[in-house]
PDB file of N, CA, C and O in Angstrom, chain B, residues numbered from 101:
ATOM      1  N   UNK B 101     -19.326  16.507  81.759  1.00  0.00           N
ATOM      2  CA  UNK B 101     -20.024  17.110  80.644  1.00  0.00           C
ATOM      3  C   UNK B 101     -19.138  17.020  79.405  1.00  0.00           C
ATOM      4  O   UNK B 101     -17.985  17.452  79.445  1.00  0.00           O
ATOM      5  N   UNK B 102     -19.646  16.473  78.317  1.00  0.00           N
ATOM      6  CA  UNK B 102     -18.868  16.334  77.093  1.00  0.00           C
ATOM      7  C   UNK B 102     -18.984  17.548  76.208  1.00  0.00           C
ATOM      8  O   UNK B 102     -19.907  18.351  76.340  1.00  0.00           O
ATOM      9  N   UNK B 103     -18.047  17.669  75.319  1.00  0.00           N
ATOM     10  CA  UNK B 103     -18.067  18.748  74.353  1.00  0.00           C
ATOM     11  C   UNK B 103     -17.370  18.271  73.097  1.00  0.00           C
ATOM     12  O   UNK B 103     -16.696  17.241  73.110  1.00  0.00           O
ATOM     13  N   UNK B 104     -17.527  19.003  72.026  1.00  0.00           N
ATOM     14  CA  UNK B 104     -16.914  18.657  70.764  1.00  0.00           C
ATOM     15  C   UNK B 104     -15.977  19.767  70.354  1.00  0.00           C
ATOM     16  O   UNK B 104     -16.328  20.946  70.412  1.00  0.00           O
ATOM     17  N   UNK B 105     -14.784  19.390  69.939  1.00  0.00           N
ATOM     18  CA  UNK B 105     -13.849  20.370  69.408  1.00  0.00           C
ATOM     19  C   UNK B 105     -14.304  20.755  68.008  1.00  0.00           C
ATOM     20  O   UNK B 105     -14.744  19.903  67.236  1.00  0.00           O
ATOM     21  N   UNK B 106     -14.200  22.022  67.685  1.00  0.00           N
ATOM     22  CA  UNK B 106     -14.594  22.464  66.359  1.00  0.00           C
ATOM     23  C   UNK B 106     -13.587  21.977  65.328  1.00  0.00           C
ATOM     24  O   UNK B 106     -13.971  21.538  64.244  1.00  0.00           O
ATOM     25  N   UNK B 107     -12.306  22.053  65.657  1.00  0.00           N
ATOM     26  CA  UNK B 107     -11.280  21.566  64.745  1.00  0.00           C
ATOM     27  C   UNK B 107     -11.330  20.051  64.737  1.00  0.00           C
ATOM     28  O   UNK B 107     -11.453  19.420  65.787  1.00  0.00           O
ATOM     29  N   UNK B 108     -11.236  19.472  63.554  1.00  0.00           N
ATOM     30  CA  UNK B 108     -11.298  18.018  63.410  1.00  0.00           C
ATOM     31  C   UNK B 108      -9.935  17.422  63.747  1.00  0.00           C
ATOM     32  O   UNK B 108      -9.102  17.215  62.864  1.00  0.00           O
ATOM     33  N   UNK B 109      -9.716  17.150  65.032  1.00  0.00           N
ATOM     34  CA  UNK B 109      -8.452  16.591  65.493  1.00  0.00           C
ATOM     35  C   UNK B 109      -8.624  15.091  65.642  1.00  0.00           C
ATOM     36  O   UNK B 109      -9.564  14.631  66.290  1.00  0.00           O
ATOM     37  N   UNK B 110      -7.714  14.322  65.040  1.00  0.00           N
ATOM     38  CA  UNK B 110      -7.828  12.856  65.126  1.00  0.00           C
ATOM     39  C   UNK B 110      -7.818  12.366  66.576  1.00  0.00           C
ATOM     40  O   UNK B 110      -7.132  12.932  67.427  1.00  0.00           O
ATOM     41  N   UNK B 111      -8.571  11.330  66.837  1.00  0.00           N
ATOM     42  CA  UNK B 111      -8.679  10.778  68.185  1.00  0.00           C
ATOM     43  C   UNK B 111      -7.330  10.378  68.751  1.00  0.00           C
ATOM     44  O   UNK B 111      -7.083  10.544  69.945  1.00  0.00           O
ATOM     45  N   UNK B 112      -6.443   9.846  67.896  1.00  0.00           N
ATOM     46  CA  UNK B 112      -5.134   9.426  68.403  1.00  0.00           C
ATOM     47  C   UNK B 112      -4.301  10.615  68.887  1.00  0.00           C
ATOM     48  O   UNK B 112      -3.487  10.474  69.800  1.00  0.00           O
ATOM     49  N   UNK B 113      -4.502  11.777  68.282  1.00  0.00           N
ATOM     50  CA  UNK B 113      -3.818  12.986  68.748  1.00  0.00           C
ATOM     51  C   UNK B 113      -4.385  13.398  70.106  1.00  0.00           C
ATOM     52  O   UNK B 113      -3.631  13.717  71.026  1.00  0.00           O
ATOM     53  N   UNK B 114      -5.703  13.392  70.230  1.00  0.00           N
ATOM     54  CA  UNK B 114      -6.330  13.732  71.511  1.00  0.00           C
ATOM     55  C   UNK B 114      -5.889  12.772  72.606  1.00  0.00           C
ATOM     56  O   UNK B 114      -5.602  13.195  73.726  1.00  0.00           O
ATOM     57  N   UNK B 115      -5.833  11.476  72.288  1.00  0.00           N
ATOM     58  CA  UNK B 115      -5.395  10.486  73.269  1.00  0.00           C
ATOM     59  C   UNK B 115      -3.949  10.742  73.691  1.00  0.00           C
ATOM     60  O   UNK B 115      -3.610  10.648  74.871  1.00  0.00           O
ATOM     61  N   UNK B 116      -3.101  11.067  72.713  1.00  0.00           N
ATOM     62  CA  UNK B 116      -1.701  11.336  73.011  1.00  0.00           C
ATOM     63  C   UNK B 116      -1.560  12.579  73.901  1.00  0.00           C
ATOM     64  O   UNK B 116      -0.783  12.577  74.856  1.00  0.00           O
ATOM     65  N   UNK B 117      -2.309  13.628  73.587  1.00  0.00           N
ATOM     66  CA  UNK B 117      -2.232  14.856  74.392  1.00  0.00           C
ATOM     67  C   UNK B 117      -2.736  14.590  75.805  1.00  0.00           C
ATOM     68  O   UNK B 117      -2.146  15.076  76.770  1.00  0.00           O
ATOM     69  N   UNK B 118      -3.807  13.833  75.941  1.00  0.00           N
ATOM     70  CA  UNK B 118      -4.300  13.485  77.288  1.00  0.00           C
ATOM     71  C   UNK B 118      -3.252  12.707  78.075  1.00  0.00           C
ATOM     72  O   UNK B 118      -3.048  12.956  79.263  1.00  0.00           O
ATOM     73  N   UNK B 119      -2.586  11.764  77.408  1.00  0.00           N
ATOM     74  CA  UNK B 119      -1.535  10.986  78.062  1.00  0.00           C
ATOM     75  C   UNK B 119      -0.398  11.909  78.508  1.00  0.00           C
ATOM     76  O   UNK B 119       0.123  11.773  79.615  1.00  0.00           O
ATOM     77  N   UNK B 120      -0.025  12.832  77.653  1.00  0.00           N
ATOM     78  CA  UNK B 120       1.024  13.791  78.005  1.00  0.00           C
ATOM     79  C   UNK B 120       0.610  14.635  79.215  1.00  0.00           C
ATOM     80  O   UNK B 120       1.418  14.886  80.108  1.00  0.00           O
ATOM     81  N   UNK B 121      -0.643  15.065  79.235  1.00  0.00           N
ATOM     82  CA  UNK B 121      -1.119  15.901  80.344  1.00  0.00           C
ATOM     83  C   UNK B 121      -1.143  15.124  81.656  1.00  0.00           C
ATOM     84  O   UNK B 121      -0.831  15.677  82.711  1.00  0.00           O
ATOM     85  N   UNK B 122      -1.510  13.855  81.598  1.00  0.00           N
ATOM     86  CA  UNK B 122      -1.467  13.030  82.823  1.00  0.00           C
ATOM     87  C   UNK B 122      -0.034  12.903  83.330  1.00  0.00           C
ATOM     88  O   UNK B 122       0.218  12.978  84.533  1.00  0.00           O
ATOM     89  N   UNK B 123       0.892  12.712  82.408  1.00  0.00           N
ATOM     90  CA  UNK B 123       2.301  12.610  82.780  1.00  0.00           C
ATOM     91  C   UNK B 123       2.788  13.927  83.387  1.00  0.00           C
ATOM     92  O   UNK B 123       3.524  13.929  84.374  1.00  0.00           O
ATOM     93  N   UNK B 124       2.377  15.035  82.796  1.00  0.00           N
ATOM     94  CA  UNK B 124       2.742  16.357  83.318  1.00  0.00           C
ATOM     95  C   UNK B 124       2.193  16.528  84.726  1.00  0.00           C
ATOM     96  O   UNK B 124       2.875  17.057  85.603  1.00  0.00           O
ATOM     97  N   UNK B 125       0.962  16.081  84.943  1.00  0.00           N
ATOM     98  CA  UNK B 125       0.373  16.153  86.284  1.00  0.00           C
ATOM     99  C   UNK B 125       1.218  15.404  87.300  1.00  0.00           C
ATOM    100  O   UNK B 125       1.412  15.871  88.423  1.00  0.00           O
ATOM    101  N   UNK B 126       1.718  14.245  86.906  1.00  0.00           N
ATOM    102  CA  UNK B 126       2.598  13.477  87.786  1.00  0.00           C
ATOM    103  C   UNK B 126       3.904  14.213  88.052  1.00  0.00           C
ATOM    104  O   UNK B 126       4.432  14.182  89.163  1.00  0.00           O
ATOM    105  N   UNK B 127       4.419  14.873  87.020  1.00  0.00           N
ATOM    106  CA  UNK B 127       5.654  15.645  87.198  1.00  0.00           C
ATOM    107  C   UNK B 127       5.429  16.808  88.170  1.00  0.00           C
ATOM    108  O   UNK B 127       6.284  17.097  89.007  1.00  0.00           O
ATOM    109  N   UNK B 128       4.283  17.467  88.056  1.00  0.00           N
ATOM    110  CA  UNK B 128       3.973  18.580  88.953  1.00  0.00           C
ATOM    111  C   UNK B 128       3.893  18.071  90.392  1.00  0.00           C
ATOM    112  O   UNK B 128       4.424  18.705  91.303  1.00  0.00           O
ATOM    113  N   UNK B 129       3.238  16.940  90.599  1.00  0.00           N
ATOM    114  CA  UNK B 129       3.171  16.354  91.941  1.00  0.00           C
ATOM    115  C   UNK B 129       4.568  16.012  92.451  1.00  0.00           C
ATOM    116  O   UNK B 129       4.859  16.170  93.637  1.00  0.00           O
ATOM    117  N   UNK B 130       5.425  15.547  91.556  1.00  0.00           N
ATOM    118  CA  UNK B 130       6.795  15.241  91.937  1.00  0.00           C
ATOM    119  C   UNK B 130       7.549  16.475  92.392  1.00  0.00           C
ATOM    120  O   UNK B 130       8.322  16.420  93.348  1.00  0.00           O
ATOM    121  N   UNK B 131       7.325  17.589  91.708  1.00  0.00           N
ATOM    122  CA  UNK B 131       7.977  18.844  92.105  1.00  0.00           C
ATOM    123  C   UNK B 131       7.449  19.294  93.465  1.00  0.00           C
ATOM    124  O   UNK B 131       8.215  19.781  94.297  1.00  0.00           O
ATOM    125  N   UNK B 132       6.162  19.136  93.694  1.00  0.00           N
ATOM    126  CA  UNK B 132       5.606  19.488  95.006  1.00  0.00           C
ATOM    127  C   UNK B 132       6.277  18.667  96.108  1.00  0.00           C
ATOM    128  O   UNK B 132       6.603  19.195  97.171  1.00  0.00           O
ATOM    129  N   UNK B 133       6.483  17.367  95.849  1.00  0.00           N
ATOM    130  CA  UNK B 133       7.179  16.516  96.828  1.00  0.00           C
ATOM    131  C   UNK B 133       8.617  16.980  97.031  1.00  0.00           C
ATOM    132  O   UNK B 133       9.120  17.015  98.154  1.00  0.00           O
ATOM    133  N   UNK B 134       9.262  17.333  95.936  1.00  0.00           N
ATOM    134  CA  UNK B 134      10.647  17.806  96.026  1.00  0.00           C
ATOM    135  C   UNK B 134      10.735  19.038  96.919  1.00  0.00           C
ATOM    136  O   UNK B 134      11.651  19.161  97.733  1.00  0.00           O
ATOM    137  N   UNK B 135       9.780  19.945  96.761  1.00  0.00           N
ATOM    138  CA  UNK B 135       9.778  21.152  97.586  1.00  0.00           C
ATOM    139  C   UNK B 135       9.544  20.805  99.056  1.00  0.00           C
ATOM    140  O   UNK B 135      10.189  21.359  99.946  1.00  0.00           O
ATOM    141  N   UNK B 136       8.617  19.882  99.295  1.00  0.00           N
ATOM    142  CA  UNK B 136       8.336  19.463 100.677  1.00  0.00           C
ATOM    143  C   UNK B 136       9.543  18.803 101.325  1.00  0.00           C
ATOM    144  O   UNK B 136       9.770  18.935 102.527  1.00  0.00           O
ATOM    145  N   UNK B 137      10.305  18.099 100.519  1.00  0.00           N
ATOM    146  CA  UNK B 137      11.483  17.395 101.018  1.00  0.00           C
ATOM    147  C   UNK B 137      12.709  18.298 101.126  1.00  0.00           C
ATOM    148  O   UNK B 137      13.751  17.880 101.631  1.00  0.00           O
ATOM    149  N   UNK B 138      12.581  19.543 100.647  1.00  0.00           N
ATOM    150  CA  UNK B 138      13.710  20.464 100.712  1.00  0.00           C
ATOM    151  C   UNK B 138      14.824  20.131  99.730  1.00  0.00           C
ATOM    152  O   UNK B 138      16.002  20.339 100.023  1.00  0.00           O
ATOM    153  N   UNK B 139      14.452  19.616  98.572  1.00  0.00           N
ATOM    154  CA  UNK B 139      15.447  19.234  97.562  1.00  0.00           C
ATOM    155  C   UNK B 139      16.175  20.452  97.015  1.00  0.00           C
ATOM    156  O   UNK B 139      15.708  21.584  97.145  1.00  0.00           O
ATOM    157  N   UNK B 140      17.305  20.208  96.414  1.00  0.00           N
ATOM    158  CA  UNK B 140      18.140  21.261  95.835  1.00  0.00           C
ATOM    159  C   UNK B 140      17.365  22.085  94.808  1.00  0.00           C
ATOM    160  O   UNK B 140      16.582  21.560  94.017  1.00  0.00           O
ATOM    161  N   UNK B 141      17.607  23.368  94.851  1.00  0.00           N
ATOM    162  CA  UNK B 141      16.939  24.296  93.931  1.00  0.00           C
ATOM    163  C   UNK B 141      17.185  23.902  92.473  1.00  0.00           C
ATOM    164  O   UNK B 141      16.260  23.914  91.660  1.00  0.00           O
ATOM    165  N   UNK B 142      18.421  23.557  92.146  1.00  0.00           N
ATOM    166  CA  UNK B 142      18.739  23.218  90.747  1.00  0.00           C
ATOM    167  C   UNK B 142      17.949  22.005  90.278  1.00  0.00           C
ATOM    168  O   UNK B 142      17.556  21.939  89.113  1.00  0.00           O
ATOM    169  N   UNK B 143      17.708  21.036  91.173  1.00  0.00           N
ATOM    170  CA  UNK B 143      16.924  19.851  90.802  1.00  0.00           C
ATOM    171  C   UNK B 143      15.466  20.217  90.542  1.00  0.00           C
ATOM    172  O   UNK B 143      14.847  19.712  89.606  1.00  0.00           O
ATOM    173  N   UNK B 144      14.928  21.095  91.378  1.00  0.00           N
ATOM    174  CA  UNK B 144      13.544  21.543  91.208  1.00  0.00           C
ATOM    175  C   UNK B 144      13.408  22.316  89.899  1.00  0.00           C
ATOM    176  O   UNK B 144      12.467  22.096  89.135  1.00  0.00           O
ATOM    177  N   UNK B 145      14.346  23.214  89.647  1.00  0.00           N
ATOM    178  CA  UNK B 145      14.287  24.018  88.417  1.00  0.00           C
ATOM    179  C   UNK B 145      14.416  23.127  87.185  1.00  0.00           C
ATOM    180  O   UNK B 145      13.756  23.367  86.174  1.00  0.00           O
ATOM    181  N   UNK B 146      15.251  22.114  87.261  1.00  0.00           N
ATOM    182  CA  UNK B 146      15.388  21.170  86.140  1.00  0.00           C
ATOM    183  C   UNK B 146      14.055  20.493  85.847  1.00  0.00           C
ATOM    184  O   UNK B 146      13.667  20.351  84.688  1.00  0.00           O
ATOM    185  N   UNK B 147      13.362  20.080  86.892  1.00  0.00           N
ATOM    186  CA  UNK B 147      12.054  19.439  86.710  1.00  0.00           C
ATOM    187  C   UNK B 147      11.015  20.427  86.180  1.00  0.00           C
ATOM    188  O   UNK B 147      10.188  20.065  85.344  1.00  0.00           O
ATOM    189  N   UNK B 148      11.053  21.663  86.658  1.00  0.00           N
ATOM    190  CA  UNK B 148      10.121  22.680  86.156  1.00  0.00           C
ATOM    191  C   UNK B 148      10.362  22.952  84.677  1.00  0.00           C
ATOM    192  O   UNK B 148       9.413  23.148  83.917  1.00  0.00           O
ATOM    193  N   UNK B 149      11.629  22.965  84.266  1.00  0.00           N
ATOM    194  CA  UNK B 149      11.943  23.163  82.845  1.00  0.00           C
ATOM    195  C   UNK B 149      11.404  22.002  82.016  1.00  0.00           C
ATOM    196  O   UNK B 149      10.896  22.206  80.914  1.00  0.00           O
ATOM    197  N   UNK B 150      11.515  20.783  82.545  1.00  0.00           N
ATOM    198  CA  UNK B 150      10.984  19.615  81.832  1.00  0.00           C
ATOM    199  C   UNK B 150       9.467  19.698  81.700  1.00  0.00           C
ATOM    200  O   UNK B 150       8.907  19.340  80.664  1.00  0.00           O
ATOM    201  N   UNK B 151       8.806  20.173  82.757  1.00  0.00           N
ATOM    202  CA  UNK B 151       7.349  20.335  82.718  1.00  0.00           C
ATOM    203  C   UNK B 151       6.974  21.372  81.665  1.00  0.00           C
ATOM    204  O   UNK B 151       6.054  21.159  80.875  1.00  0.00           O
ATOM    205  N   UNK B 152       7.679  22.478  81.658  1.00  0.00           N
ATOM    206  CA  UNK B 152       7.400  23.538  80.692  1.00  0.00           C
ATOM    207  C   UNK B 152       7.543  23.022  79.262  1.00  0.00           C
ATOM    208  O   UNK B 152       6.698  23.299  78.411  1.00  0.00           O
ATOM    209  N   UNK B 153       8.607  22.277  79.003  1.00  0.00           N
ATOM    210  CA  UNK B 153       8.831  21.719  77.675  1.00  0.00           C
ATOM    211  C   UNK B 153       7.725  20.721  77.315  1.00  0.00           C
ATOM    212  O   UNK B 153       7.264  20.690  76.174  1.00  0.00           O
ATOM    213  N   UNK B 154       7.306  19.918  78.274  1.00  0.00           N
ATOM    214  CA  UNK B 154       6.245  18.936  78.021  1.00  0.00           C
ATOM    215  C   UNK B 154       4.923  19.623  77.694  1.00  0.00           C
ATOM    216  O   UNK B 154       4.189  19.165  76.818  1.00  0.00           O
ATOM    217  N   UNK B 155       4.614  20.718  78.390  1.00  0.00           N
ATOM    218  CA  UNK B 155       3.388  21.471  78.104  1.00  0.00           C
ATOM    219  C   UNK B 155       3.467  22.056  76.689  1.00  0.00           C
ATOM    220  O   UNK B 155       2.494  22.000  75.937  1.00  0.00           O
ATOM    221  N   UNK B 156       4.613  22.609  76.338  1.00  0.00           N
ATOM    222  CA  UNK B 156       4.788  23.160  74.993  1.00  0.00           C
ATOM    223  C   UNK B 156       4.589  22.089  73.929  1.00  0.00           C
ATOM    224  O   UNK B 156       3.945  22.334  72.908  1.00  0.00           O
ATOM    225  N   UNK B 157       5.135  20.916  74.162  1.00  0.00           N
ATOM    226  CA  UNK B 157       5.000  19.830  73.181  1.00  0.00           C
ATOM    227  C   UNK B 157       3.553  19.372  73.044  1.00  0.00           C
ATOM    228  O   UNK B 157       3.107  19.050  71.943  1.00  0.00           O
ATOM    229  N   UNK B 158       2.826  19.339  74.137  1.00  0.00           N
ATOM    230  CA  UNK B 158       1.401  18.974  74.060  1.00  0.00           C
ATOM    231  C   UNK B 158       0.653  20.010  73.221  1.00  0.00           C
ATOM    232  O   UNK B 158      -0.178  19.655  72.385  1.00  0.00           O
ATOM    233  N   UNK B 159       0.948  21.277  73.446  1.00  0.00           N
ATOM    234  CA  UNK B 159       0.320  22.331  72.658  1.00  0.00           C
ATOM    235  C   UNK B 159       0.691  22.242  71.191  1.00  0.00           C
ATOM    236  O   UNK B 159      -0.162  22.409  70.320  1.00  0.00           O
ATOM    237  N   UNK B 160       1.960  21.980  70.913  1.00  0.00           N
ATOM    238  CA  UNK B 160       2.408  21.858  69.524  1.00  0.00           C
ATOM    239  C   UNK B 160       1.734  20.685  68.827  1.00  0.00           C
ATOM    240  O   UNK B 160       1.410  20.756  67.642  1.00  0.00           O
ATOM    241  N   UNK B 161       1.528  19.619  69.565  1.00  0.00           N
ATOM    242  CA  UNK B 161       0.850  18.449  68.995  1.00  0.00           C
ATOM    243  C   UNK B 161      -0.563  18.823  68.534  1.00  0.00           C
ATOM    244  O   UNK B 161      -0.991  18.451  67.442  1.00  0.00           O
ATOM    245  N   UNK B 162      -1.276  19.563  69.382  1.00  0.00           N
ATOM    246  CA  UNK B 162      -2.626  20.003  69.019  1.00  0.00           C
ATOM    247  C   UNK B 162      -2.616  20.975  67.845  1.00  0.00           C
ATOM    248  O   UNK B 162      -3.422  20.856  66.922  1.00  0.00           O
ATOM    249  N   UNK B 163      -1.703  21.931  67.887  1.00  0.00           N
ATOM    250  CA  UNK B 163      -1.648  22.929  66.812  1.00  0.00           C
ATOM    251  C   UNK B 163      -1.255  22.271  65.497  1.00  0.00           C
ATOM    252  O   UNK B 163      -1.776  22.641  64.445  1.00  0.00           O
ATOM    253  N   UNK B 164      -0.347  21.305  65.537  1.00  0.00           N
ATOM    254  CA  UNK B 164       0.039  20.600  64.313  1.00  0.00           C
ATOM    255  C   UNK B 164      -1.158  19.883  63.704  1.00  0.00           C
ATOM    256  O   UNK B 164      -1.340  19.894  62.486  1.00  0.00           O
ATOM    257  N   UNK B 165      -1.969  19.264  64.548  1.00  0.00           N
ATOM    258  CA  UNK B 165      -3.173  18.592  64.045  1.00  0.00           C
ATOM    259  C   UNK B 165      -4.148  19.612  63.484  1.00  0.00           C
ATOM    260  O   UNK B 165      -4.779  19.369  62.455  1.00  0.00           O
ATOM    261  N   UNK B 166      -4.277  20.751  64.152  1.00  0.00           N
ATOM    262  CA  UNK B 166      -5.145  21.811  63.644  1.00  0.00           C
ATOM    263  C   UNK B 166      -4.650  22.366  62.327  1.00  0.00           C
ATOM    264  O   UNK B 166      -5.443  22.672  61.437  1.00  0.00           O
ATOM    265  N   UNK B 167      -3.345  22.497  62.201  1.00  0.00           N
ATOM    266  CA  UNK B 167      -2.765  22.993  60.952  1.00  0.00           C
ATOM    267  C   UNK B 167      -3.032  22.014  59.816  1.00  0.00           C
ATOM    268  O   UNK B 167      -3.373  22.422  58.705  1.00  0.00           O
ATOM    269  N   UNK B 168      -2.877  20.722  60.096  1.00  0.00           N
ATOM    270  CA  UNK B 168      -3.167  19.716  59.073  1.00  0.00           C
ATOM    271  C   UNK B 168      -4.624  19.813  58.635  1.00  0.00           C
ATOM    272  O   UNK B 168      -4.930  19.705  57.448  1.00  0.00           O
ATOM    273  N   UNK B 169      -5.519  20.017  59.597  1.00  0.00           N
ATOM    274  CA  UNK B 169      -6.947  20.192  59.301  1.00  0.00           C
ATOM    275  C   UNK B 169      -7.155  21.404  58.400  1.00  0.00           C
ATOM    276  O   UNK B 169      -7.872  21.329  57.403  1.00  0.00           O
ATOM    277  N   UNK B 170      -6.530  22.511  58.753  1.00  0.00           N
ATOM    278  CA  UNK B 170      -6.699  23.746  57.979  1.00  0.00           C
ATOM    279  C   UNK B 170      -6.164  23.607  56.559  1.00  0.00           C
ATOM    280  O   UNK B 170      -6.757  24.125  55.612  1.00  0.00           O
ATOM    281  N   UNK B 171      -5.055  22.915  56.416  1.00  0.00           N
ATOM    282  CA  UNK B 171      -4.464  22.754  55.090  1.00  0.00           C
ATOM    283  C   UNK B 171      -5.237  21.756  54.239  1.00  0.00           C
ATOM    284  O   UNK B 171      -5.287  21.893  53.016  1.00  0.00           O
ATOM    285  N   UNK B 172      -5.838  20.756  54.873  1.00  0.00           N
ATOM    286  CA  UNK B 172      -6.577  19.756  54.108  1.00  0.00           C
ATOM    287  C   UNK B 172      -7.937  20.256  53.637  1.00  0.00           C
ATOM    288  O   UNK B 172      -8.441  19.809  52.607  1.00  0.00           O
ATOM    289  N   UNK B 173      -8.535  21.187  54.389  1.00  0.00           N
ATOM    290  CA  UNK B 173      -9.858  21.716  54.026  1.00  0.00           C
ATOM    291  C   UNK B 173      -9.961  23.173  54.486  1.00  0.00           C
ATOM    292  O   UNK B 173     -10.683  23.474  55.437  1.00  0.00           O
ATOM    293  N   UNK B 174      -9.240  24.075  53.814  1.00  0.00           N
ATOM    294  CA  UNK B 174      -9.166  25.461  54.274  1.00  0.00           C
ATOM    295  C   UNK B 174     -10.519  26.174  54.351  1.00  0.00           C
ATOM    296  O   UNK B 174     -10.729  26.999  55.241  1.00  0.00           O
ATOM    297  N   UNK B 175     -11.431  25.869  53.437  1.00  0.00           N
ATOM    298  CA  UNK B 175     -12.735  26.540  53.462  1.00  0.00           C
ATOM    299  C   UNK B 175     -13.528  26.129  54.698  1.00  0.00           C
ATOM    300  O   UNK B 175     -14.091  26.977  55.389  1.00  0.00           O
ATOM    301  N   UNK B 176     -13.570  24.843  54.972  1.00  0.00           N
ATOM    302  CA  UNK B 176     -14.296  24.349  56.147  1.00  0.00           C
ATOM    303  C   UNK B 176     -13.655  24.867  57.436  1.00  0.00           C
ATOM    304  O   UNK B 176     -14.351  25.270  58.368  1.00  0.00           O
ATOM    305  N   UNK B 177     -12.322  24.851  57.474  1.00  0.00           N
ATOM    306  CA  UNK B 177     -11.615  25.341  58.658  1.00  0.00           C
ATOM    307  C   UNK B 177     -11.951  26.810  58.910  1.00  0.00           C
ATOM    308  O   UNK B 177     -12.207  27.204  60.048  1.00  0.00           O
ATOM    309  N   UNK B 178     -11.950  27.607  57.865  1.00  0.00           N
ATOM    310  CA  UNK B 178     -12.277  29.029  58.012  1.00  0.00           C
ATOM    311  C   UNK B 178     -13.723  29.195  58.468  1.00  0.00           C
ATOM    312  O   UNK B 178     -14.018  30.037  59.316  1.00  0.00           O
ATOM    313  N   UNK B 179     -14.623  28.394  57.906  1.00  0.00           N
ATOM    314  CA  UNK B 179     -16.030  28.469  58.305  1.00  0.00           C
ATOM    315  C   UNK B 179     -16.221  28.058  59.766  1.00  0.00           C
ATOM    316  O   UNK B 179     -17.136  28.536  60.436  1.00  0.00           O
ATOM    317  N   UNK B 180     -15.350  27.167  60.253  1.00  0.00           N
ATOM    318  CA  UNK B 180     -15.405  26.716  61.649  1.00  0.00           C
ATOM    319  C   UNK B 180     -14.714  27.688  62.599  1.00  0.00           C
ATOM    320  O   UNK B 180     -14.675  27.461  63.808  1.00  0.00           O
ATOM    321  N   UNK B 181     -14.164  28.780  62.045  1.00  0.00           N
ATOM    322  CA  UNK B 181     -13.505  29.779  62.882  1.00  0.00           C
ATOM    323  C   UNK B 181     -12.008  29.580  63.024  1.00  0.00           C
ATOM    324  O   UNK B 181     -11.383  30.172  63.904  1.00  0.00           O
ATOM    325  N   UNK B 182     -11.428  28.750  62.165  1.00  0.00           N
ATOM    326  CA  UNK B 182      -9.999  28.472  62.228  1.00  0.00           C
ATOM    327  C   UNK B 182      -9.327  28.715  60.883  1.00  0.00           C
ATOM    328  O   UNK B 182      -8.781  27.787  60.287  1.00  0.00           O
ATOM    329  N   UNK B 183      -9.361  29.956  60.398  1.00  0.00           N
ATOM    330  CA  UNK B 183      -8.590  30.237  59.186  1.00  0.00           C
ATOM    331  C   UNK B 183      -7.103  30.042  59.493  1.00  0.00           C
ATOM    332  O   UNK B 183      -6.701  30.074  60.656  1.00  0.00           O
ATOM    333  N   UNK B 184      -6.315  29.847  58.489  1.00  0.00           N
ATOM    334  CA  UNK B 184      -4.901  29.553  58.672  1.00  0.00           C
ATOM    335  C   UNK B 184      -4.205  30.616  59.522  1.00  0.00           C
ATOM    336  O   UNK B 184      -3.280  30.295  60.268  1.00  0.00           O
ATOM    337  N   UNK B 185      -4.632  31.866  59.423  1.00  0.00           N
ATOM    338  CA  UNK B 185      -4.018  32.938  60.218  1.00  0.00           C
ATOM    339  C   UNK B 185      -4.232  32.716  61.716  1.00  0.00           C
ATOM    340  O   UNK B 185      -3.351  33.017  62.521  1.00  0.00           O
ATOM    341  N   UNK B 186      -5.381  32.200  62.083  1.00  0.00           N
ATOM    342  CA  UNK B 186      -5.680  31.912  63.493  1.00  0.00           C
ATOM    343  C   UNK B 186      -4.785  30.802  64.016  1.00  0.00           C
ATOM    344  O   UNK B 186      -4.248  30.895  65.120  1.00  0.00           O
ATOM    345  N   UNK B 187      -4.626  29.755  63.222  1.00  0.00           N
ATOM    346  CA  UNK B 187      -3.777  28.637  63.631  1.00  0.00           C
ATOM    347  C   UNK B 187      -2.317  29.091  63.705  1.00  0.00           C
ATOM    348  O   UNK B 187      -1.571  28.660  64.584  1.00  0.00           O
ATOM    349  N   UNK B 188      -1.920  29.959  62.782  1.00  0.00           N
ATOM    350  CA  UNK B 188      -0.556  30.501  62.823  1.00  0.00           C
ATOM    351  C   UNK B 188      -0.328  31.270  64.127  1.00  0.00           C
ATOM    352  O   UNK B 188       0.725  31.132  64.750  1.00  0.00           O
ATOM    353  N   UNK B 189      -1.298  32.072  64.540  1.00  0.00           N
ATOM    354  CA  UNK B 189      -1.178  32.813  65.801  1.00  0.00           C
ATOM    355  C   UNK B 189      -1.095  31.854  66.986  1.00  0.00           C
ATOM    356  O   UNK B 189      -0.338  32.089  67.928  1.00  0.00           O
ATOM    357  N   UNK B 190      -1.876  30.771  66.937  1.00  0.00           N
ATOM    358  CA  UNK B 190      -1.819  29.779  68.008  1.00  0.00           C
ATOM    359  C   UNK B 190      -0.423  29.165  68.076  1.00  0.00           C
ATOM    360  O   UNK B 190       0.132  28.991  69.161  1.00  0.00           O
ATOM    361  N   UNK B 191       0.138  28.837  66.917  1.00  0.00           N
ATOM    362  CA  UNK B 191       1.478  28.267  66.872  1.00  0.00           C
ATOM    363  C   UNK B 191       2.504  29.242  67.449  1.00  0.00           C
ATOM    364  O   UNK B 191       3.370  28.850  68.231  1.00  0.00           O
ATOM    365  N   UNK B 192       2.403  30.496  67.064  1.00  0.00           N
ATOM    366  CA  UNK B 192       3.352  31.499  67.534  1.00  0.00           C
ATOM    367  C   UNK B 192       3.221  31.713  69.036  1.00  0.00           C
ATOM    368  O   UNK B 192       4.202  32.063  69.692  1.00  0.00           O
ATOM    369  N   UNK B 193       2.046  31.513  69.586  1.00  0.00           N
ATOM    370  CA  UNK B 193       1.854  31.749  71.020  1.00  0.00           C
ATOM    371  C   UNK B 193       2.515  30.676  71.881  1.00  0.00           C
ATOM    372  O   UNK B 193       2.771  30.910  73.062  1.00  0.00           O
ATOM    373  N   UNK B 194       2.793  29.509  71.313  1.00  0.00           N
ATOM    374  CA  UNK B 194       3.415  28.447  72.111  1.00  0.00           C
ATOM    375  C   UNK B 194       4.843  28.128  71.685  1.00  0.00           C
ATOM    376  O   UNK B 194       5.484  27.250  72.263  1.00  0.00           O
ATOM    377  N   UNK B 195       5.329  28.822  70.698  1.00  0.00           N
ATOM    378  CA  UNK B 195       6.700  28.518  70.258  1.00  0.00           C
ATOM    379  C   UNK B 195       7.667  29.582  70.736  1.00  0.00           C
ATOM    380  O   UNK B 195       8.864  29.496  70.462  1.00  0.00           O
TER     381      UNK B 195
END
């Protein structure tokens, strides 16, 4: 089922975030294998930290695109439910 994002996010940003999420999925599967194999705790934690950072970066990529949208057309962004204060809160929630 398709849907449309209200914020006007460029397709290349969406493609990049999807690519990042696929990579993160692979990292999560890798950690599951590490646990099954009984790998060292420090190695598992290192990979979990990398996953966490990758998720944060994917979120920041989206918020940055949303911020650019809000700054380029603040009236439309506010009418779409994304006033600058909302985007600021989104940024603060992932930083």
